[in-house]
C-alpha positions as CSV (number, residue, x, y, z in Angstrom):
1,M,41.0,-25.4,-115.7
2,E,43.9,-24.8,-118.2
3,S,47.5,-24.8,-117.0
4,D,50.3,-22.3,-117.9
5,D,51.6,-24.8,-120.4
6,D,48.5,-24.5,-122.4
7,S,48.9,-20.7,-122.8
8,D,49.7,-21.1,-126.5
9,N,46.4,-23.0,-127.0
10,F,44.6,-20.2,-125.2
11,E,46.1,-17.6,-127.4
12,D,45.1,-19.7,-130.5
13,A,41.6,-19.9,-129.2
14,V,41.5,-16.1,-128.6
15,S,42.7,-15.6,-132.2
16,D,40.0,-18.0,-133.5
17,H,37.3,-16.1,-131.6
18,R,38.6,-12.8,-133.0
19,Q,38.3,-14.3,-136.5
20,R,34.7,-15.4,-135.7
21,A,33.9,-11.9,-134.4
22,V,35.2,-10.4,-137.6
23,L,32.9,-12.8,-139.6
24,R,29.9,-11.8,-137.4
25,G,30.8,-8.1,-137.6
26,S,30.8,-8.3,-141.5
27,G,27.0,-8.7,-141.4
28,S,26.9,-12.2,-142.7
29,R,26.5,-13.6,-139.1
30,Q,28.4,-16.7,-140.0
31,V,29.6,-19.0,-137.2
32,A,33.1,-20.3,-137.7
33,V,32.8,-23.1,-135.2
34,S,30.4,-26.0,-135.2
35,A,27.4,-26.2,-132.9
36,A,28.9,-29.2,-131.2
37,E,31.7,-27.2,-129.7
38,F,29.3,-24.9,-127.7
39,Q,26.3,-26.0,-125.7
40,P,23.1,-24.0,-126.3
41,G,23.2,-21.0,-124.0
42,A,27.0,-20.9,-123.6
43,I,28.6,-17.5,-123.7
44,V,30.5,-17.0,-126.9
45,R,31.5,-13.4,-126.7
46,V,31.4,-10.5,-124.3
47,K,31.8,-6.9,-125.4
48,V,31.9,-3.9,-123.0
49,E,32.3,-0.2,-123.7
50,N,32.7,2.6,-121.0
51,F,31.9,0.0,-118.3
52,V,33.6,0.5,-114.9
53,T,37.3,0.4,-115.7
54,Y,36.9,-0.6,-119.3
55,E,36.8,2.0,-122.0
56,K,36.3,-0.6,-124.8
57,A,37.0,-4.3,-124.7
58,E,35.8,-7.6,-126.3
59,F,36.3,-11.1,-124.9
60,F,36.0,-14.3,-126.8
61,L,35.3,-17.4,-124.7
62,G,36.0,-21.1,-125.6
63,P,33.4,-23.9,-125.6
64,N,35.0,-25.5,-122.5
65,L,36.5,-24.1,-119.3
66,N,37.5,-20.4,-119.5
67,M,39.7,-18.8,-116.8
68,V,40.5,-15.1,-116.5
69,I,43.8,-14.4,-114.8
70,G,45.3,-11.1,-113.7
71,P,46.5,-9.0,-110.8
72,N,44.1,-7.1,-108.6
73,G,42.4,-4.2,-110.2
74,T,42.6,-5.4,-113.8
75,G,38.9,-5.9,-114.2
76,K,38.2,-9.5,-113.6
77,S,35.2,-8.9,-111.3
78,S,34.0,-6.2,-113.7
79,L,33.9,-8.8,-116.5
80,V,31.8,-11.1,-114.3
81,C,29.6,-8.1,-113.4
82,A,29.1,-7.2,-117.1
83,I,28.0,-10.8,-117.8
84,C,25.5,-10.7,-114.9
85,L,24.0,-7.3,-115.9
86,G,24.1,-8.0,-119.6
87,L,21.9,-11.1,-119.0
88,G,19.2,-9.1,-117.3
89,Y,20.1,-9.8,-113.6
90,P,20.6,-7.1,-110.9
91,S,23.9,-6.4,-109.2
92,S,22.5,-7.8,-105.9
93,V,23.1,-11.3,-107.3
94,L,26.8,-10.5,-107.0
95,G,26.3,-9.4,-103.4
96,R,26.9,-5.8,-104.4
97,A,23.6,-3.8,-104.3
98,S,24.6,-0.8,-106.4
99,A,22.7,1.5,-108.8
100,F,23.0,0.7,-112.5
101,G,24.4,4.2,-113.2
102,E,27.4,3.6,-111.0
103,F,28.7,1.0,-113.5
104,V,29.2,3.7,-116.2
105,K,32.9,4.7,-116.5
106,H,33.8,8.0,-114.9
107,G,33.3,10.9,-117.2
108,K,31.0,9.0,-119.6
109,D,27.3,9.2,-120.1
110,E,26.5,5.7,-121.2
111,A,27.9,2.2,-120.9
112,E,27.2,-0.7,-123.3
113,I,27.4,-4.4,-122.8
114,E,26.9,-7.1,-125.5
115,V,26.8,-10.8,-124.6
116,E,26.6,-13.4,-127.4
117,L,25.0,-16.7,-126.4
118,Q,25.1,-20.0,-128.4
119,K,21.8,-20.6,-130.3
120,K,19.6,-23.7,-130.0
121,E,19.6,-26.3,-132.8
122,D,16.4,-25.0,-134.3
123,D,17.4,-21.3,-134.3
124,P,19.2,-19.8,-137.3
125,E,21.7,-17.7,-135.4
126,N,23.2,-17.0,-132.0
127,Y,21.5,-14.7,-129.5
128,I,23.2,-11.3,-129.0
129,V,21.9,-9.6,-125.9
130,G,22.7,-5.9,-125.7
131,L,22.4,-3.6,-122.7
132,C,22.8,0.2,-122.7
133,I,23.0,1.9,-119.2
134,R,22.4,5.7,-119.0
135,K,24.1,7.3,-116.0
136,E,21.9,10.4,-116.0
137,D,18.5,8.7,-115.2
138,N,20.0,5.4,-114.0
139,S,18.0,3.5,-116.7
140,R,18.6,0.3,-118.8
141,R,17.7,-0.5,-122.4
142,F,17.9,-4.1,-123.7
143,T,18.1,-5.5,-127.2
144,I,18.1,-9.0,-128.6
145,N,19.8,-9.3,-132.0
146,D,19.5,-5.5,-132.4
147,S,15.8,-5.6,-131.7
148,R,14.3,-3.7,-128.7
149,A,13.4,-6.0,-125.8
150,T,12.1,-5.7,-122.3
151,V,13.5,-7.2,-119.1
152,K,10.8,-9.9,-119.2
153,D,11.8,-10.8,-122.7
154,I,15.4,-11.2,-121.5
155,Q,14.3,-13.3,-118.4
156,K,12.2,-15.5,-120.7
157,L,15.2,-16.0,-123.0
158,M,17.4,-16.9,-120.0
159,K,14.8,-19.4,-118.8
160,S,14.5,-21.0,-122.1
161,L,18.3,-21.4,-122.2
162,R,18.4,-22.5,-118.6
163,I,20.7,-19.7,-117.6
164,Q,20.4,-19.2,-113.8
165,I,22.7,-16.5,-112.6
166,D,20.9,-16.5,-109.2
167,N,21.6,-20.2,-108.7
168,L,24.8,-20.6,-106.7
169,C,25.4,-24.0,-108.2
170,Q,25.6,-22.4,-111.7
171,F,27.0,-18.9,-110.9
172,L,29.1,-18.4,-107.8
173,P,30.4,-14.9,-107.3
174,Q,33.1,-14.1,-104.8
175,D,30.8,-12.4,-102.2
176,K,28.4,-15.4,-102.3
177,V,30.9,-18.1,-101.3
178,A,30.0,-17.9,-97.6
179,E,26.3,-18.2,-98.5
180,F,27.1,-21.2,-100.7
181,A,29.0,-22.9,-97.9
182,G,26.0,-22.5,-95.6
183,L,23.7,-24.4,-97.9
184,T,22.3,-27.7,-96.7
185,P,22.6,-30.9,-98.8
186,V,18.9,-30.6,-99.6
187,D,19.3,-27.1,-100.8
188,L,22.4,-28.1,-102.8
189,L,20.5,-30.9,-104.4
190,E,17.6,-28.6,-105.3
191,K,19.9,-25.9,-106.9
192,T,21.9,-28.6,-108.7
193,L,18.8,-30.0,-110.2
194,H,17.6,-26.6,-111.3
195,A,21.1,-25.9,-112.8
196,S,21.7,-29.2,-114.7
197,A,18.7,-31.5,-114.6
198,P,15.9,-31.5,-117.2
199,P,12.6,-29.9,-116.1
200,E,10.8,-33.3,-115.8
201,M,13.3,-34.4,-113.2
202,I,12.5,-31.4,-111.1
203,Q,8.8,-32.2,-111.5
204,W,9.5,-35.8,-110.5
205,R,11.4,-34.6,-107.4
206,N,8.5,-32.4,-106.4
207,E,6.1,-35.3,-106.8
208,L,8.5,-37.5,-104.8
209,K,8.5,-34.9,-102.0
210,D,4.7,-34.9,-102.0
211,H,4.6,-38.7,-101.9
212,F,7.1,-38.7,-99.1
213,Q,5.0,-36.2,-97.2
214,E,1.9,-38.3,-97.7
215,Q,3.9,-41.3,-96.5
216,K,4.9,-39.5,-93.4
217,E,1.3,-38.4,-92.7
218,A,0.1,-41.9,-93.3
219,Q,2.8,-43.3,-91.0
220,R,1.9,-40.7,-88.4
221,S,-1.8,-41.5,-88.7
222,A,-1.0,-45.2,-88.5
223,E,1.1,-44.7,-85.4
224,G,-1.6,-42.7,-83.8
225,S,-4.2,-45.4,-84.7
226,R,-1.9,-48.0,-83.2
227,E,-1.5,-46.0,-80.0
228,Q,-5.3,-45.5,-79.8
229,L,-5.8,-49.2,-80.4
230,K,-3.4,-50.0,-77.6
231,K,-5.2,-47.6,-75.3
232,M,-8.6,-49.0,-76.2
233,E,-7.4,-52.6,-75.7
234,A,-5.9,-51.6,-72.3
235,R,-9.1,-49.9,-71.4
236,Q,-11.1,-52.9,-72.5
237,Q,-8.9,-55.1,-70.4
238,V,-9.5,-52.8,-67.4
239,L,-13.2,-52.7,-68.0
240,Q,-13.6,-56.4,-68.7
241,A,-13.5,-57.2,-65.0
242,D,-16.2,-54.6,-64.3
243,V,-18.3,-56.0,-67.2
244,D,-17.9,-59.5,-65.8
245,K,-19.0,-58.2,-62.3
246,L,-21.9,-56.3,-63.9
247,Q,-23.1,-59.4,-65.7
248,E,-22.7,-61.4,-62.6
249,R,-24.7,-58.7,-60.6
250,E,-27.5,-58.8,-63.2
251,Q,-27.7,-62.6,-62.9
252,I,-27.9,-62.3,-59.1
253,Q,-30.5,-59.6,-59.4
254,D,-32.6,-61.8,-61.7
255,T,-32.3,-64.7,-59.2
256,I,-33.3,-62.3,-56.3
257,E,-36.3,-61.1,-58.3
258,K,-37.4,-64.6,-59.0
259,L,-36.9,-65.6,-55.3
260,E,-38.9,-62.5,-54.2
261,N,-41.7,-63.5,-56.6
262,M,-41.6,-67.0,-55.1
263,H,-41.6,-65.5,-51.6
264,L,-44.8,-63.6,-52.5
265,V,-46.4,-66.9,-53.6
266,V,-45.4,-68.6,-50.4
267,R,-46.7,-65.6,-48.3
268,Y,-49.9,-65.7,-50.3
269,N,-50.4,-69.4,-49.7
270,E,-49.7,-68.9,-46.0
271,A,-52.1,-66.0,-45.8
272,R,-54.8,-67.9,-47.6
273,K,-54.4,-70.8,-45.3
274,A,-54.6,-68.5,-42.2
275,Y,-57.6,-66.8,-43.7
276,G,-59.4,-70.1,-44.1
277,D,-58.6,-71.0,-40.5
278,V,-59.8,-67.7,-39.2
279,K,-62.9,-67.9,-41.3
280,R,-63.8,-71.3,-39.9
281,R,-63.1,-70.1,-36.3
282,R,-65.3,-67.1,-36.9
283,K,-68.1,-69.3,-38.2
284,D,-67.8,-71.5,-35.1
285,A,-67.8,-68.5,-32.8
286,E,-70.9,-67.1,-34.5
287,N,-72.7,-70.5,-34.0
288,N,-71.6,-70.5,-30.3
289,L,-72.8,-66.9,-29.9
290,K,-76.2,-67.8,-31.3
291,V,-76.5,-70.8,-28.9
292,L,-75.4,-68.7,-25.9
293,Q,-77.9,-66.0,-26.9
294,R,-80.7,-68.5,-27.0
295,N,-79.7,-70.0,-23.7
296,C,-79.1,-66.6,-21.9
297,A,-82.0,-64.6,-23.5
298,P,-83.9,-63.9,-20.2
299,S,-80.8,-62.8,-18.4
300,L,-79.7,-60.6,-21.3
301,E,-83.1,-58.9,-21.4
302,A,-82.8,-57.8,-17.8
303,V,-79.2,-56.5,-18.4
304,N,-80.4,-54.6,-21.5
305,K,-83.2,-52.9,-19.5
306,K,-80.7,-51.9,-16.8
307,Q,-78.3,-50.4,-19.4
308,K,-81.2,-48.5,-21.0
309,Y,-82.2,-47.1,-17.5
310,Q,-78.6,-46.2,-16.9
311,S,-78.4,-44.2,-20.1
312,Q,-81.6,-42.3,-19.2
313,I,-80.2,-41.5,-15.7
314,Q,-76.9,-40.4,-17.3
315,A,-78.7,-37.8,-19.4
316,A,-80.5,-36.5,-16.3
317,V,-77.1,-36.3,-14.4
318,E,-75.6,-34.3,-17.2
319,D,-78.5,-31.8,-17.1
320,R,-78.1,-31.5,-13.3
321,K,-74.4,-30.9,-13.7
322,M,-75.1,-28.0,-16.1
323,I,-77.6,-26.5,-13.7
324,L,-75.0,-26.8,-10.9
325,L,-72.4,-25.1,-13.1
326,D,-74.7,-22.2,-13.9
327,A,-75.4,-21.8,-10.1
328,E,-71.7,-21.8,-9.4
329,N,-71.1,-19.1,-12.0
330,T,-74.0,-17.0,-10.6
331,A,-72.6,-17.3,-7.1
332,R,-69.2,-16.3,-8.3
333,R,-70.6,-13.2,-10.0
334,A,-72.5,-12.3,-6.8
335,D,-69.4,-12.7,-4.7
336,D,-67.4,-10.5,-7.1
337,A,-70.2,-7.9,-6.8
338,I,-70.0,-8.0,-3.0
339,V,-66.2,-7.6,-3.1
340,S,-66.6,-4.6,-5.5
341,A,-69.3,-3.0,-3.3
342,D,-67.1,-3.5,-0.2
343,G,-64.2,-1.8,-2.0
344,K,-66.4,1.1,-2.9
345,F,-67.7,1.4,0.7
346,K,-64.1,1.5,2.0
347,E,-63.3,4.2,-0.6
348,L,-66.3,6.3,0.4
349,Q,-65.4,5.8,4.1
350,S,-61.9,7.0,3.4
351,M,-63.2,10.1,1.5
352,A,-65.5,10.9,4.5
353,E,-62.6,10.8,6.9
354,T,-60.6,13.0,4.6
355,E,-63.4,15.5,4.4
356,K,-63.8,15.5,8.2
357,A,-60.1,16.2,8.6
358,S,-60.3,18.9,6.0
359,F,-63.3,20.5,7.9
360,D,-61.3,20.6,11.1
361,T,-58.3,22.2,9.4
362,K,-60.6,24.8,7.8
363,K,-62.1,25.6,11.2
364,E,-58.6,26.2,12.6
365,E,-57.7,28.4,9.6
366,L,-60.9,30.4,10.1
367,G,-60.0,31.0,13.8
368,T,-56.5,32.2,12.7
369,I,-57.9,34.5,10.1
370,K,-60.4,36.0,12.6
371,R,-57.6,36.7,15.0
372,T,-55.5,38.3,12.2
373,I,-58.5,40.5,11.3
374,T,-58.9,41.6,14.9
375,Q,-55.2,42.5,15.2
376,L,-55.2,44.4,11.9
377,E,-58.3,46.4,12.9
378,A,-56.6,47.3,16.2
379,K,-53.5,48.5,14.4
380,R,-55.7,50.5,11.9
381,K,-57.3,52.4,14.7
382,V,-54.0,53.5,16.3
383,P,-52.9,56.8,14.6
384,R,-49.4,56.7,13.1
385,E,-47.2,59.5,11.6
386,F,-45.8,59.0,8.1
387,D,-42.0,59.6,7.6
388,P,-41.3,59.7,3.8
389,G,-37.5,59.3,4.2
390,E,-37.8,56.3,6.4
391,F,-40.4,54.9,4.1
392,N,-38.2,55.4,1.0
393,R,-35.2,53.8,2.7
394,K,-37.2,50.7,3.7
395,I,-38.7,50.5,0.2
396,R,-35.2,50.7,-1.4
397,E,-33.9,48.1,1.0
398,L,-36.8,45.8,0.3
399,E,-36.5,46.3,-3.4
400,H,-32.7,45.4,-3.2
401,H,-33.5,42.3,-1.3
402,K,-36.2,41.5,-3.8
403,R,-33.8,41.9,-6.8
404,V,-31.2,39.7,-5.1
405,N,-33.9,37.1,-4.4
406,D,-35.2,37.3,-8.0
407,N,-31.7,36.8,-9.4
408,E,-31.1,33.8,-7.3
409,I,-34.5,32.4,-8.2
410,E,-33.7,32.9,-11.9
411,A,-30.3,31.1,-11.5
412,L,-32.0,28.3,-9.7
413,Q,-34.6,27.9,-12.4
414,K,-31.9,27.8,-15.0
415,Q,-30.1,25.1,-13.0
416,L,-33.3,23.2,-12.6
417,A,-33.9,23.3,-16.4
418,E,-30.4,22.1,-17.2
419,L,-30.6,19.3,-14.6
420,K,-34.0,18.3,-15.9
421,E,-32.7,18.2,-19.5
422,E,-29.7,16.1,-18.4
423,A,-31.9,13.7,-16.5
424,T,-34.2,13.4,-19.5
425,A,-31.2,12.5,-21.7
426,K,-30.0,10.0,-19.1
427,R,-33.4,8.4,-18.8
428,R,-33.6,8.1,-22.6
429,R,-30.2,6.5,-22.6
430,R,-31.3,4.1,-19.8
431,D,-34.5,3.2,-21.6
432,G,-32.4,2.4,-24.8
433,L,-30.1,0.2,-22.8
434,L,-33.1,-1.5,-21.2
435,E,-34.5,-2.3,-24.6
436,E,-31.1,-3.7,-25.7
437,L,-31.0,-5.8,-22.5
438,Q,-34.5,-7.1,-23.2
439,A,-33.7,-7.7,-26.8
440,L,-30.9,-10.0,-25.8
441,D,-33.5,-12.5,-24.7
442,S,-34.9,-12.8,-28.3
443,Q,-33.3,-14.3,-31.4
444,Q,-33.6,-11.0,-33.3
445,G,-32.1,-9.1,-30.4
446,R,-29.1,-11.5,-30.2
447,I,-28.5,-11.1,-34.0
448,L,-28.7,-7.2,-33.7
449,A,-26.3,-7.2,-30.8
450,L,-23.9,-9.5,-32.7
451,L,-24.2,-7.2,-35.8
452,K,-23.2,-4.2,-33.7
453,R,-20.2,-6.0,-32.4
454,L,-19.1,-7.3,-35.8
455,D,-19.7,-4.2,-37.9
456,S,-20.9,-1.0,-36.3
457,D,-21.3,0.8,-39.7
458,V,-23.7,-1.9,-41.0
459,A,-25.6,-1.7,-37.7
460,R,-26.0,2.1,-37.9
461,G,-27.1,1.8,-41.5
462,Y,-29.7,-0.9,-40.6
463,E,-31.1,1.2,-37.8
464,W,-31.4,4.3,-40.1
465,L,-33.0,2.2,-42.8
466,R,-35.8,0.9,-40.4
467,E,-36.7,4.5,-39.6
468,H,-36.6,5.8,-43.3
469,Q,-38.0,2.8,-45.2
470,D,-41.0,4.8,-46.5
471,E,-38.6,7.2,-48.5
472,F,-37.8,4.6,-51.2
473,E,-39.7,3.4,-54.3
474,K,-39.6,-0.3,-53.2
475,E,-38.7,-2.0,-50.0
476,V,-34.9,-1.9,-49.3
477,F,-33.7,-4.9,-47.3
478,G,-31.1,-5.0,-44.5
479,P,-28.1,-7.4,-44.3
480,P,-28.9,-11.1,-44.8
481,M,-27.4,-11.8,-41.4
482,V,-30.5,-10.1,-39.9
483,T,-33.2,-10.6,-42.6
484,C,-32.4,-14.3,-43.4
485,S,-31.9,-17.5,-41.4
486,V,-31.2,-21.2,-41.9
487,K,-34.3,-23.4,-41.8
488,D,-32.4,-26.4,-40.4
489,Q,-29.4,-25.7,-38.2
490,Q,-27.8,-28.9,-39.3
491,Y,-27.0,-27.2,-42.6
492,S,-25.9,-23.9,-41.1
493,D,-22.2,-24.5,-41.1
494,P,-21.8,-25.9,-44.7
495,I,-24.1,-23.2,-46.1
496,Q,-22.1,-20.4,-44.4
497,S,-18.9,-21.9,-45.6
498,M,-20.0,-21.2,-49.2
499,L,-20.6,-17.5,-48.5
500,H,-18.2,-14.6,-47.9
501,S,-18.4,-12.3,-44.9
502,S,-19.5,-9.4,-47.2
503,D,-22.5,-11.5,-48.3
504,F,-23.9,-11.3,-44.8
505,F,-23.5,-7.5,-44.3
506,C,-24.7,-6.1,-47.7
507,F,-27.9,-4.1,-48.3
508,T,-30.3,-5.1,-51.1
509,A,-32.2,-2.6,-53.3
510,Q,-34.8,-3.5,-55.9
511,T,-34.4,-0.5,-58.2
512,K,-31.5,1.6,-59.5
513,N,-33.0,4.8,-58.1
514,D,-33.2,3.3,-54.6
515,H,-29.5,2.1,-55.0
516,V,-28.5,5.7,-55.9
517,K,-30.5,7.2,-53.0
518,L,-29.2,4.7,-50.5
519,S,-25.6,5.3,-51.6
520,H,-26.1,9.0,-51.2
521,F,-27.3,8.7,-47.6
522,F,-24.8,6.0,-46.5
523,Y,-21.7,7.3,-48.3
524,N,-22.1,11.0,-48.5
525,Q,-24.2,11.9,-45.4
526,M,-23.5,9.2,-42.9
527,N,-19.9,8.3,-44.1
528,L,-20.5,4.6,-43.7
529,S,-18.4,1.8,-45.1
530,V,-21.0,-0.7,-46.3
531,T,-21.9,-2.7,-49.4
532,I,-25.0,-2.1,-51.5
533,R,-26.3,-4.5,-54.1
534,T,-29.2,-4.3,-56.5
535,C,-31.3,-7.3,-57.8
536,I,-34.1,-6.7,-60.3
537,K,-34.9,-10.3,-61.2
538,P,-37.5,-12.2,-59.1
539,L,-36.5,-15.3,-57.2
540,D,-38.6,-17.5,-59.6
541,A,-36.3,-16.6,-62.5
542,F,-33.5,-18.7,-61.0
543,Q,-34.2,-22.4,-61.8
544,P,-32.0,-25.3,-60.8
545,P,-30.0,-27.2,-63.4
546,V,-31.0,-30.6,-62.1
547,P,-34.6,-31.5,-61.0
548,R,-34.8,-31.8,-57.2
549,H,-36.1,-35.3,-57.3
550,R,-32.8,-36.4,-59.0
551,L,-30.6,-34.9,-56.4
552,A,-31.2,-37.8,-54.0
553,E,-29.9,-40.2,-56.7
554,M,-26.7,-38.1,-56.7
555,G,-26.4,-38.2,-52.9
556,F,-27.5,-34.6,-52.2
557,D,-30.2,-33.5,-49.7
558,G,-31.2,-30.4,-51.8
559,Y,-30.1,-27.0,-53.1
560,V,-28.6,-24.5,-50.7
561,I,-31.3,-21.9,-51.5
562,D,-34.0,-24.3,-50.3
563,Y,-32.6,-24.2,-46.8
564,I,-32.5,-20.4,-46.4
565,D,-35.5,-18.5,-45.2
566,G,-35.7,-14.8,-46.0
567,P,-37.3,-12.2,-48.3
568,G,-37.4,-13.1,-52.0
569,P,-35.3,-10.2,-53.3
570,V,-32.5,-11.0,-50.8
571,L,-32.5,-14.6,-51.8
572,A,-32.5,-13.6,-55.5
573,M,-29.5,-11.4,-54.8
574,L,-27.6,-14.3,-53.2
575,C,-28.5,-16.4,-56.3
576,V,-27.0,-13.7,-58.6
577,E,-23.9,-13.2,-56.5
578,K,-23.1,-16.7,-55.1
579,K,-25.1,-19.0,-57.4
580,L,-26.9,-20.6,-54.4
581,H,-29.6,-22.0,-56.7
582,L,-26.9,-24.0,-58.5
583,S,-25.1,-25.1,-55.3
584,T,-26.1,-28.3,-53.4
585,V,-25.6,-29.6,-49.9
586,A,-25.5,-33.0,-48.2
587,L,-24.9,-33.9,-44.5
588,Q,-23.2,-37.1,-45.5
589,P,-20.1,-37.5,-47.7
590,L,-20.7,-38.6,-51.3
591,S,-19.7,-42.0,-52.6
592,D,-16.8,-42.2,-55.0
593,N,-19.1,-42.9,-57.9
594,N,-21.4,-40.0,-57.1
595,L,-18.5,-37.7,-56.6
596,E,-17.0,-38.6,-60.0
597,R,-20.4,-38.3,-61.6
598,V,-20.9,-34.7,-60.2
599,L,-17.4,-33.6,-61.2
600,K,-17.8,-34.9,-64.7
601,G,-21.4,-33.8,-65.1
602,G,-20.7,-30.1,-65.4
603,A,-24.1,-29.0,-64.0
604,I,-23.1,-28.5,-60.4
605,N,-19.9,-26.6,-59.7
606,Q,-20.2,-25.8,-56.0
607,F,-21.4,-28.2,-53.3
608,A,-20.9,-29.2,-49.7
609,C,-21.0,-32.8,-48.4
610,G,-20.0,-34.0,-45.0
611,D,-17.3,-31.7,-43.6
612,Q,-15.9,-30.5,-46.9
613,T,-16.9,-28.0,-49.6
614,Y,-16.0,-28.3,-53.3
615,R,-15.6,-25.6,-55.9
616,V,-15.1,-26.8,-59.5
617,T,-13.6,-24.5,-62.1
618,R,-14.1,-25.5,-65.7
619,R,-12.1,-24.1,-68.7
620,R,-14.3,-24.8,-71.7
621,E,-11.8,-23.3,-74.1
622,Y,-9.3,-26.2,-73.3
623,G,-11.8,-29.0,-73.6
624,D,-14.3,-30.9,-71.4
625,G,-11.4,-32.4,-69.3
626,A,-9.9,-29.0,-68.3
627,T,-11.2,-28.8,-64.7
628,S,-9.7,-27.9,-61.3
629,T,-11.4,-28.7,-58.0
630,R,-10.8,-26.7,-54.8
631,I,-11.6,-28.6,-51.6
632,D,-12.0,-26.8,-48.2
633,T,-13.0,-27.9,-44.7
634,V,-16.4,-26.7,-43.5
635,R,-15.8,-24.0,-40.9
636,P,-18.2,-23.2,-38.0
637,G,-20.6,-20.4,-39.0
638,Q,-20.6,-17.3,-36.9
639,Y,-23.5,-15.3,-38.4
640,W,-26.7,-17.5,-38.6
641,T,-26.3,-19.1,-35.2
642,T,-28.6,-20.0,-32.3
643,Q,-25.9,-19.9,-29.6
644,P,-26.8,-17.7,-26.5
645,V,-25.4,-14.2,-26.5
646,D,-22.2,-13.6,-24.6
647,E,-23.0,-13.0,-20.9
648,S,-20.4,-10.3,-20.7
649,E,-22.4,-8.1,-23.0
650,G,-25.5,-8.4,-20.8
651,K,-23.4,-7.7,-17.7
652,M,-21.9,-4.6,-19.4
653,L,-25.4,-3.4,-20.2
654,K,-26.6,-4.0,-16.7
655,D,-23.6,-2.1,-15.3
656,Q,-24.3,0.8,-17.6
657,I,-28.0,0.8,-16.5
658,E,-27.1,0.7,-12.8
659,A,-24.6,3.6,-13.3
660,L,-27.3,5.7,-15.0
661,N,-29.7,4.9,-12.2
662,R,-27.2,6.1,-9.6
663,E,-26.6,9.2,-11.6
664,L,-30.4,9.8,-11.9
665,A,-30.8,9.3,-8.2
666,V,-28.1,11.9,-7.4
667,D,-29.7,14.2,-10.0
668,K,-33.1,13.7,-8.3
669,R,-31.7,14.7,-4.9
670,K,-30.1,17.7,-6.5
671,Y,-33.4,18.6,-8.2
672,K,-35.3,18.2,-4.9
673,D,-32.8,20.4,-3.0
674,L,-33.0,23.0,-5.7
675,Q,-36.8,22.9,-5.6
676,D,-36.7,23.3,-1.8
677,R,-34.4,26.3,-2.2
678,E,-36.7,27.7,-4.8
679,E,-39.6,27.4,-2.4
680,Q,-37.7,29.2,0.3
681,L,-36.8,32.0,-2.1
682,N,-40.4,32.2,-3.3
683,A,-41.5,32.4,0.3
684,G,-38.9,35.1,1.0
685,A,-40.1,37.0,-2.1
686,R,-43.7,36.9,-0.8
687,E,-42.6,38.1,2.6
688,I,-40.7,41.0,1.1
689,Q,-43.8,41.8,-0.9
690,D,-45.9,41.8,2.2
691,N,-43.4,44.0,4.0
692,M,-43.5,46.5,1.2
693,V,-47.3,46.6,1.4
694,R,-47.3,46.9,5.2
695,S,-44.8,49.8,4.9
696,A,-47.2,51.8,2.8
697,P,-49.0,54.8,4.4
698,W,-52.4,53.2,3.5
699,R,-53.8,50.1,4.9
700,P,-55.3,47.5,2.5
701,I,-58.5,46.1,3.9
702,L,-58.7,42.4,4.0
703,I,-62.2,41.1,3.2
704,I,-62.7,37.5,4.0
705,C,-65.7,36.0,2.4
706,G,-67.8,33.6,4.4
707,L,-66.4,30.1,4.5
708,T,-68.8,27.2,4.3
709,C,-67.9,23.8,5.5
710,A,-69.7,20.7,4.6
């Protein structure tokens, strides 16, 4: 920076530049100063015309520090802007994003900028970069030494001269000071190198950065390897004790095996010795037997004869026993025939007595009829005058009584029909309650009663399904609570703990059409709230992940599906919904080793052992170790149970049956009373009819056919 005392020197420098400009303007393009005074790419001269506030001005710069001083508004920033635009950079580098046409002086059509740059040593003359800005179309036109050039040509020239207007370490406008202050030391170093260092230094720096990055990666990798080594060493130290124990165990097992082999040799020797002793004793016994047989031959012959005779007698005894048994059977049949004949005799005797009583009754009726005939003949012989008025009055009176009687009979018949219908409904209800009461004594009945108490909609649907099973393509199965059972009650509680309540109450269809039809009946017509599931796959399609013979090695008794008895489609549905073919069960708790083996294996994710159930959730996307285990206590099952039904339910059914029996008894008495009243009314109707006949002027002749009595 030059001080005010050096103003004379500055004026001399300006006059020198003017002289050099005059020389260049003469066409000879001579340079008045030596190349040593200006560095290649240094600005020698700036000329503007119709640019912002300048109408026409030309600036000559010195080879060292140049400073532009003046009050505000005199065009200092405009000169800086002219340099920036003249060297091919946009105005945004200055922090002022303006259109190029806005830099043309007001009232003018074009603005021109000319910037002269110091040449390189090998070039014959300086570079004069010219820029013409047209306000009308906001366009630019560049020239280099009066030759037309493009923006890329200008940028290429700037790059060769290492002019970096966009580098804050080389060109710092007023509006970019804050941005410059925010640069980090690394950024400042990078921009400084770009501004002043040779290209190979920048390349070296980039290579140094790459080497440093590789060093960091190597250090990071080495650190990770050291950590892994430490972990492996610690793990080896932890496992060393187990390895020692394992080796010691193998040695002990080898010793035990050798001792067991020696034990077999000892047992063999003992058995061989015992066999020799027994063989000798047997031989001695055989010799003694032969001696005894020779000595006791006569006595043995007599005994043998007696035994032979006894066997012959025994055969005869068996024959006689068979004959005796046949005789007993014959006697029994004869006795039964006698009893039957005696019963028929008593029956015929009773019929004869009944016929005799009937004969006496008919004789009495015959006497009565004969007397009636005699009276009627006597009345017929007595002459009697006919009174039409009296006859009509009696007839009308009798007809009135007859209509009243008929109406009462009709009302009684209606009451009898209603009472009979009510009694039929009550008997039907009583029979249903009796069936329920009898069903409580069976396992199936207890389950149905429990189903009605737990979910009435499911019970109604199941009863409807049993009556309409033939309407479906394939068999539709009721809820597993009714259709399935646990083969061994020891496993009932852990198995039921793995199922949800809805799994016990759902219906199972085997085709989609049956599912749709069943849904229509249950949901639309019966308005039931039930669950319907469909399973198309057969039960054989569900294979276990681990062979059954290997489950014992893991501490399990078997798969859950092996302990449930029921229809194949229902069991297949439970495999689809609850994965029972993949779930295992054990009555005893697993050992720590087996439990860890199952949790790490990944094949079994749901199992019950002891009094706990385990559900393992695995997140494969986070790796093999991303697992979570939920442990619950086995709760008592309430569906597949053999417990006796609640006595209160049976008592309630009995109370309802007794109440219906009492009502039926009352209805029976009412029905009997109504029948008696009907008989009375019918008798009255017959009497009225007889009176109407007797009141007639003619006399019907009663002809009684001859009665024969056996």
